[in-house]
Structure formats: C-alpha cells, structure tokens
N, C-alpha and C positions, 0 to 999 in steps of 0.2 A: 313506024312504030319500032321500038327496040325489041330485040329478041329476048325471050325468057330463058334464063339459064339456071341450071341446078346449083344449089348452094355448095359451098366448099367445106362443109363440116361445121363442127361446133368448137367454140373456144372455152376452155375450162381453166379455172384458177382455184387452188386449194385455200380454204379459209379455216379459221378456228372452229367454224360450225359445219364444215363439210366442203362440198364442191359448189362453186357458183358458175353457171353456164350461160353463155351468150349464143344464141342461135342465129347464124347468118340466114336471112330469108330473101330470096330473089323476088323482086316485085317489078312491075312495069316501070321502066325508066331508070333502074339501077338496083343497088343492093342496100338494104337496111339491116343493121345488126340490132336485134331487139333482145331484151331480157326475157326469160321464160314467163314473167308476170306481165309482159307487154309494156315495158317501160319506154323511156324516151329514146328515140333513134340516136345512135352515136356516130354513124357514118352513112354516106349515101353517094351513089354514082348516078349522074344524070346525063351522061354522054352515051353515044350509040356506036361509035367505031370500036372495033375489037381492041386496038392498041390502047385507046382511052379507057375502054372497059377494064382491061387488065391493070392499067396504071391506077385508076381510081379505086378498083377493088383492093389493090395492095395498100393504098392510102387509108381506105376505110377500115381494113383489117388492123393496120397499125394504130389508128385512132381508137378503134374499139378495144384493142389490147391495152392501150394506155389508160383508157377510162375504166376498164375492168380492174386493172391494177390499183387505181385510186379507190375504186369501190371496195376492193378487198381490204385495203388499209383502213378505210372507214369502218367496215364491219368488224375488223379485228380490234379497233379502238372503241367498239361499242356504239357507234353512230349508226342507227337504223335508218336506211334510206326512206325518204318521204317524197313520193312523186309530186305532191302539191307544193312542196317547199320551193321548187324552181319558180313558181308563179306568185310567191308571197311578196307583198309590197312592204315598204317600211311601216305604213299605217296598220297593215294586218298584224305585224309582229308587235307593234306598239300597243294595239288594242288588246292583244292576248296578254301582254305584260301588265297592263292596267287592270285587266280582269283578275289576274292573280293577286295584285295588290288589294283590290276591293274584297276578294274572297278572304284574304288573310287579315282584313281590317287594318291595313297599314295606315298610320297617321299621316303619311306623305301622299296618300292617294289623291286627296282633293286638289292639292296644288300641282301635282304631276298631271292629273287629268286636265286641269284648266290650261296648263302650258301646252300640252299636246294638242288639245282641241283648237286653241287659238293660233298656234304658230306652226303646227305640223300638218294636221288633218286637213285644214282648209288651204294648204299650199300645195303646188305640184310636187314638192319633195315627198309628200305622203304617198303619192301614187307610183313612186319610183320602185322598180323591182330591186330586192335586196341584192341579187346577183349582179346587178348593173350599177349599184351605188358607187360613186367615185367622189374624190375630193372636190372636183369641179362642181358637182351637184350641190355639195354643201356650201361651197363658196358663193354660188349663185343664189342659193336660198338665204344665206346671211345678208347678201346685198339687198334682196327684196325686203327682208325684215327691216333693214336700216332705212330704206326708202319709205317704208310704211310708218316710220317714226318709232320703232322699237328701240329702247335704250340698250346700251352696251351690256348692262347686267341681265336684261331680259334675253337678249340674243345669246349671251354666254350660257345662261341657265337652260335655254331650249336646246342648244348644241350639246350640252352635257347629258340631257335626257336622251337625245338621239344616239349618242355614243353608248349610253347605258343599254339601250335596246340592241345596238349592234354587237356589243360584247356578249349578249345572251346567245347569239347564233354564230359568232365568228368561229371559224374552224375549218376542217376539211370540206364541209358542205359549202361554205362561202369564203374561199381564200381571199377574195377581194376585201371583205370586211376585216379579216385577220390583219391585213396590212394597214387598213384604215385606222384601227384602234391601237396600233403600236405607239409607244411614247414618242412624241416629236413628229408624228405623221401629219398633224394639223397645225404645226408651228406657223404662226403668222395669221392663221384663220380665226382662232378664238380671240375675241376682244379681251384685252388685258384687264385684269381686275384692278380697281383703284387701290393704291397702297394704303393700308390702314396701320397707323402707328399705335402700338400698345403703350400707353403711358404707365410707367411703373408706379407702384404705390410708394409713398415716402415712408421714412422710418416711423414718423409719428402716426401715420395712417395704419401701418401694419401693427404697431403696438396697440392702438385703440381697438382694431378689429379683433386681434387675438384675445385681448383682455375681455372684451364683450363676448366673443365666441366661446370662450372656455366656460362661461356660465350656462351655455346651452349644450345639452348632451350631444356628443359625437362631433359636431361641426367645428368647434374650436381646435380639437386635436387634428382633424382632417386638414384644416387650412394651415395648421402649424407645420405639417409635413411638407406642404407646398413651399413654405417660407424657409424652413431650416434645411431642407434637402433640395431646394430649387427644382421641385418635381412638378410635372404637369398634373392637372387635376385628375385625369384618367389614370395616371400612374399611382397617385395617392389612393384612389378608390380601389385599385387592383393590388394593393399591398397585402401580402400574406403574413400570417403570424410568424412563420419560420424565416421571413425576410428581415425580421428585426433582431439584430445581434446586440444585446445590452453590454456584453463584455468588450467587444471591439468598438462599440458605439458607432455602428454603421447600419445603413438600410440597403437592401438589394432591390432595385427596381427592375423587375423582370417581365412584367406584364401590365396591361392597362385595360380599363373598361372602354369599349369602343363607342364612338359617337352614336347617338340616337338609339342605343340598345343598352342592355345590361350584360352583353356577351363580353368575354375576355379574349384578348389577343395580344400579340407581341407589341412591344413599345414602338414608338414612331421611328426610332433609329434601328429597329430590327435586331436589337441585341440588348442584353441585360447589363446593368452597371451597378457598382457598389459605391455608395456615397457616404463619406464621414459626416456625422451630425453631432450637435451639441448634446451634452448630458441632460439638459432640460427637456429636449424632445423625447429622449429615451424614457425619462420619468413619466412624461405625459402619456406615452404609448403604453407603458406597463400598467399604469393606473386605468387607462381606458380598456385595455384587454381584460383586466381583472373584473372591472365593473360590468362589462358587456357579457362575460361568461356567467356571472351571477344572475343576469337577467334571462338566461337561456339561449344566448347566441352561440352557435357552434364554435368550438374552441380547439379543433384539431390543428396540427401544424400547417396544413395546406388550406385551411379556411381563411377567409378574408378578415382583415382587422376591422374594416368599416362595412357594416351591413345595416339594412333597415328592413322592417317588416312590410311586405307588400300589402297595400290597402285595398287592392282590387285585382280583378283578373283571375285566371286559373291558379295563380300562386298566392292568392290572398291569405294573409296570416303567416306566410313562410318568410324566412330570412333570405334576402336577395341582395346582390351588389347595388351600390349607389350609382345611378346614372348621371350623365352630364347635366341633364336638365334639372334634376332634383338638387344636385350640388350647386348649380348656378342660382337657382331660386333661393336656396338657403343663404348663399353668399350675399345676394342683393338684400335680403331681409335683414340679416345681421348688420350689414352696412348701414341700412336706413335706421335701424334701432340705435346704432352707435353715432348717428348724425353724419355719416360719410357718404359722398357721392362715388359709388363704385361702378361706374360705367366700364365697358369693354370686358367685363367678365373676370373669371378667376385667374386668367393668365397674367393679370397684373401682379399677382403675388410672386410668380416665377420671375418676372422682370425686375420687380423690386428687390428680390433676394439676390439676383445676379448683380444688380447695381451696387448693393452693399458689399458683396464679395470683391468686386473690382475696386471700389473705393477703399476697401480695407487692405489692398495690396495683393490680391490674388492674381496670378498670372493668367494670360489668355489660354494657354494649353491646359492648365489645371481647371479653369472654368469650363472649357470645352468638354472635358471628361465628366465633370459633375452634371452639366446640362444634357449630356448625351447627344451632342451635335456630331454628325458625321463629317461636316464641312466646317473648317475653322472660320470661313467667311461669314457663316451664320452667327457665330459667336462674336465676331468683330462688330456686328450691328449693335450689340449691347454697350459697346464703348461709348457710343453717342449719348446714352442716358447718363453714364457716370462721368462724362468729360467735365461737366461744370463743377461737380464736387471735387474731382481730382485736380482741376485747375485751381480751385480755391485753396485746397490743401497745399499745392505747390507754391502759391503766392504767400501763404502764411509761413511756410518753411523758409522762404527767402527772407521774409521780414524778421523771423525769429533769428536767423543767422546774422543779419545785419545789426540787430539790436544787441547781440552778445558782445560784451567788451573784448577787444582783441589786445593782446600784448604787443607792444611796439618792438620792432626788430632790434636786436642788440647793436 
C-alpha cells in the first residue's frame, strides 16, 4: 500500500470575482487536486516509489495549474463552470435546443425536431460526448446515413443542424467544438448542394410585372426598387427614408431584412453602397412615401420606406418591416394575376436588372459595385445570362457596318 503524505499547500489564482483555490488532497494511491466545491480531479499520482511520487506530484501540480489558469480565463469571460457539462452528449444539447425552440414557438421547430429525431437521436452520433466529438465521428455518421438511403440534401440538412447545436456551446468549455465549427473545417464532408440557376426575368416580363404591381399598394414600388437598383429583396425591404436622395437620384443600401424574421441586419456584402437610379424610381418612391405617411405609417428619417401592419401576434396592428415570406407571396400572386410564371422567387428581378445593365453596355466593375459583390467572379456569372443578347447585338452591328455604303479608295 502506498504511504499517505501530507498535502503541499493550496494553489490560488486571482479572478475578477476574487480568489479561486484548488486544494491538493493526499489520498491512497496518489494525489488529487480538487476544487473547493469537489469538482473533477485534474491530476493524480498512482505510483508508490518516492522518486515516482515526486515526479508525478510535480506533473499533477503543473496540470492543475494549467487547468486552473484556463478556468480563470473562462470565469473572467463570464463562462460559469457546469460540472454536468463534461458528461453532456450531442443529443442532450440538441434536446435542450429544441426545447427552447418549442418554448419560443419557432416556426422551424417541427422540421428541426423531425430531422433530429430521425437522423441524430437514433444514431450512435447522438450518444457521443460533446467534449469527444471529432470530424471522424461526423464522417462515419454521414456514411451511415448514406448507406441507409438518405439523400444528399437530407444529409446536408442534418449536418447543418448538428453544427448549429455545436455553435451554441463552442468556446473555452469545448475547444474541440470551436475548431469543428470553423469555416472550412468540414470541407469535403458536407454533400455539395446541387447548383440552382436563377433564370432572369425578361424585359417584357419585368414591364408587365411592374405595370400590374403598381396598381397594388406598396408592392409595385417595392419590386421597382429591386429592378431599378438591382437590389436584393431584403435590401429593398430594409430601405430607410433617409436613404432616398431625390437630388442626386441615388439610393443607399445599408441594411436588409434578415431571412425568416423581420429583424434588420447588415447587407450580404457587410457594407453599404450607393446606387444611382432612374428618375422614374425616385418619383415612385416620393409618391409612395407621401401616401404611406398620410395613412399613418411612421415617417421619421430612420423609418423604413416599406412597412405593413402586423395582422397577428403581439405586434398586431403595429407597423412592422416586410419579411421575405410576405414579399415572396406577394410577388407570386402579382405574377399569377399578370399571367406570368414567376418561379425561383424575387431574385429573378435582380438577375433581370443585371442582364439589362450588361446588355446596355455597363462594365463588369461598375456592375460589381452596383450589385454589392465582394468577389468579381460572382459578377462574372451574370455574363452568361447576357451573352446571347450581347452576341445578337454584336452580330447586328457587323451587319449594319457591312450594309453601310463605302467610298471606293481614290
């Protein structure tokens, strides 16, 4: 049996809340460093010779000191230690997350809960401890789903939900998860989404849509912003009154309505941009702002140009931003009323506008600034839509030049 030895004193570290102390306690078989609350052992000696005792005690002290330093940093960052967190599994955290969604009556709860129940909870991945979760676990899980016949889209969706749960707790408590959710950490693991080509609206379709939309309050002017300013629908919904400059004939796109909410955030490119527009759009906006103010819509400079009255919920009767889903439904209804097939959503307006600009002679750098792309390669994708029109105009220019009578050389 090993000899019992007296402890070597306490270890202290100063924190923002005072002193945190670890008490070295001598037990049979070695030394354990325990927190005053009786936390998890951070060092242990299980040898019996004096030389090994001293060596292991030194290692245990160093381990305890390092762990204490990490704990101090977590406390200073506001992360309160949870002894049960070390034993939490992926399914435990996912169940807690789903419970919050259900309490908040999230519209995504039903589909998230079904995905979690079918693809995570019933799989060994759900019983994996969060502190032990690695990329290899996710790769094996994705392989099992593929063998079970899950489609690429289902596997990708399930993986996104797992990463969503991991982001909730990634940090000093789970440094492994912090590495796992970094951009590019799962490159090659997530099934690629099939490319979806957004077909731009033609000039005739945009003309018919706007002509019919302007007969309906709000929507025609909103969609005109997407066409004349090549704006995303979220950016058009987030347009403020002070962003409209009738003298310079420009719009400043500085914020957008976020997906699935009516919350406002920065634009997709993370920066604002000023876009020159036609005088017709300025006239439409001035008329709309005047009429909406007469109906009681807030008209301060920072208020949104486009708002609707909430028909339900705690904000019933109040003016609120237009969400993506409301704008998309209005877009489809106006299209049907005008006899148009407007699949692929409101983004077709932006693509149609970019195609007209390119066909009219706009340069790629100029179009990149107007569209708000951070990478010119994204803008180059629009060239494919305008190529046929530009090729046709080039062919007509050659024909016109050859039909022009030439003077014979002297």
